[in-house]
N, C-alpha and C positions, 0 to 999 in steps of 0.2 A: 771558725765559731765551736766551742763545747755548749752541747747541752748536754746539762747532767743534773735538771731542778725537780718541778715538780713530776712523780710518779703512778700519778691519776691518770685514766684515759685524760679526759678534758685537760687536766693541766700540761699535760706532755703535749697533747696538739695544740693547745694555744702558745709555747716555747715554739714550736713549731714554725706556726704563723705568725711569730714576732719576729724571729732571725730571717725564715728564707728569704723579706725582701734587703734585707741589709750584705747578705753575700753577695759578692761581687763575681765575675765573671774568673774562672780559675781558682777562687775560695774554695777552701775546705768544710764542710761540714759534720761537726762527729757526736755519735749521738749513743749512749751507752745504754747497757743492762736489755738490749732486746731480747735474751730469751731468759730473764731470770723468772724463775718459774713463780715467784709472788707478783709480778707483775707482766703477764705473760701477755697481754693487750698491748705492750710497745713495740711488739715488730707489725702490730695492727694498724697505729699510728706513724711508726715509720714507712711503711707499704702506701698509705694514703694519701700520705703527703709529701712524700720527697721519692720515692722508689717507682710511683706510676708517674708521677713529672718526669716527659722527657727532655728538660733544658740540666739533668743531673745525670752525670754516670756514678753510679752506688755500688756497696761493697758491703756486702756484711761475714762478720766473722761471729760464729759461736762455738768454736770448741773447745775455749778454753772460758772456764770462770762464767759470768753473765753475758759476754755479749757484746758486742760492738760494730756499729756501723758506721760507715762514713760516705760521703758526695761530694761531688766536685761538677762545681758549678761550669757548664758547657757555653751555653750564651742568656 
């Protein structure tokens, strides 16, 4: 599942809340713009709804462009 939707805090949170239950075990979630200076709160949304959830193995790449994060659902 790729999430590239609303870039407001509330909209990004809503996007993740909507798609996370649909992600199957072994499925991958991709979330972009985690280091976009115009939307600095997107990494906070990612951390709150995905990275802090032990069901997911996560990785963030922000060394190039606006950054990307992905998660694999473990269980």
